MARKE-390179 format. One record per residue: x, y, z of N, C-alpha, C in turn; residue in three letters. Coordinates in steps of 0.05 Angstrom, whole numbers, plus 5000, padded with zeros to 4 digits. Each point is the difference from the previous one (the first is absolute). Last residue first. Layout:
XYZXYZXYZAla;...
END
This chain:
385355640457500949815008498250015030Glu;501450694942496749854996500549745013Glu;506750694994497750125010497849804999Leu;508149854952500149945031497750085016Ala;498650064897501749845012500649955032Gly;494950564927500250155023502249745019Leu;498450374895500449835017500250035025Asp;493650544930502849945009500149815022Val;491850444945502149794988502649935014Asp;493750755008501649984976502249795000Ile;492850015070498350124977502450064975Ala;503449585079497449804983499450184983Glu;504750505055502049874987498549774986Ala;494550605052501950094976501349864984Ile;496649725080496950004981501050174973Ile;506649825073498949724983498250024987Lys;502550745054502649924977498449734992Tyr;494750295061499550174978502449954982Ile;500149495073497849974988499550194982Asp;507150215059500249804987498049794979Ser;497950825063502550044978500349774975Val;494749825078498850134981501950114977Val;504349615072497949794991498250144972Arg;504850535060501849814984498249814982Asn;496450475066500250154980501649884980Leu;498349525079497450054987500350194973Arg;507749855062499349774984497250074983Tyr;501850685064502649944976499449754982Glu;494250065076499650224980501949974981Ala;502549505068497849824984498450224978Phe;508050285059500049814975498249864986Leu;497950685065501050104984501449804977Phe;495749765083498450114984500850134972Ala;505749625063498649774993498350154980Ser;504850585050502249924985498349754980Ala;495850415075500050184976501549864976Asp;499049455074497050054988500650204983Gln;507649285039499150325007497450084978Asn;503749185006499450015028499250315002Leu;503049644917497549895008499250045026Gln;509250184973498150234992496849925004Leu;507149455030500250185015497650264988Leu;501349214948498649975030499950225013Glu;505650034926497349994997497949955016Gly;509450035013498650224997497650025000Ile;503749195001499950145018499150245007Lys;501149494908498249985023499650075025Gln;507650324945497350054981497349935024Leu;508649755022500150175003496750144995Arg;502349154967499850015033499850255014Gln;502349914901497349905007499750035029Met;508750174976497450234995497949885002Thr;506349395019500150305017498450134992Glu;500449354936498849885031500250225017Asp;500849934896500950155019499049975021Asp;501649554906498449995022501050075022Lys;500650104887501450015024497950025018Lys;497450134910500749725003501449985024Gly;497450784954503049934994499949675008Ser;491750385024500150104970502749934996Val;498449975086497849814990501050064966Met;504550605053501149775009498949794984Ala;495050805000503250014979501049765003Ala;492950185058499549994977502249944981Gln;501450205082499449715002499249964974Ala;502350865019502849804997499449754997Ala;492550645014501750054975502149834991Leu;496450025089497649854977501450024973Gln;504050465069500849695002497749854981Leu;499550925011502049984984501149655001Lys;491850285038500250084970502349954989His;499949945097499049784991499250064969Tyr;504050695040501749745008499249794981Glu;494650795010501850064985501849684994Lys;493750045067498350024982502949974968Ile;502850155092500149784996498049914972Leu;501350955027502649794997499849714991Ser;493150585028500250014976502549934987Ala;497349825090497949894978501650094978Thr;503850455064500749665002498449904984Thr;498250945006502449934987500649664999Asp;490050494994502449855023501949904989Asn;493350434950500250195018502049895022Glu;496649464922503050155000499950265024Phe;491949454985502449855006503250115003Ala;491650504973499649875031502749885007Lys;499450294908500250205015500049885035Glu;497349384936503250064997500250255013Lys;491849754997501449855017503249934999Thr;494150604942499650045033501549815012Thr;500449924912501050245006500150075030Lys;495149164956503049995010501950295004Tyr;490449984992500949885022503649945001Glu;497250464921498450155024500949845024Arg;500649504918502150235007499450155014Phe;493349384987503149875002502150225008Glu;491550224972499549985027503349865004Asp;499750694920499449735009499949975030Ser;503050734944497850045014498349745006Glu;508450034961500550185017497750015016Lys;499549504920501849875015499950175029Leu;496850434933497749805003501249855025Leu;505750584949498150215011498049795016Lys;506549614945500950025022498250175014Ala;496349744918500749805015501050075031Leu;500150634930496950015011501049765024Glu;507050164952500150255016497249915016Asn;501549454929501749845021499650265024Ala;495450294922499149715012501549935024Lys;504250674940497150125017499249685017Asp;506449744939501150195032497250135015Tyr;498849584914500549845018501250055028Val;498350644928497449915013499649725019Met;
END
């Protein structure tokens, strides 16, 4: 029964405005190889920056590259639209996770800060 509800939730997410916008903007942004490469690099740098923060290390070079690529992507309408849609979808998924975690009394730790 739990898995049936999880599959139902996944179906609802796929039908959501946030997911449809994410999918549409991703297809548009990734039509251009340069934009696609920049977005992929941006995501890699985001993960590296998060890993550095978690481990307590400060990586100024990664942060500078992340900022520069972020500025480039903001100037690109398709990339900017995709990143915003991605943020909105991630926010929905995060909110759902928090609702579930609170319902089963799971300590969210760092997510609540």
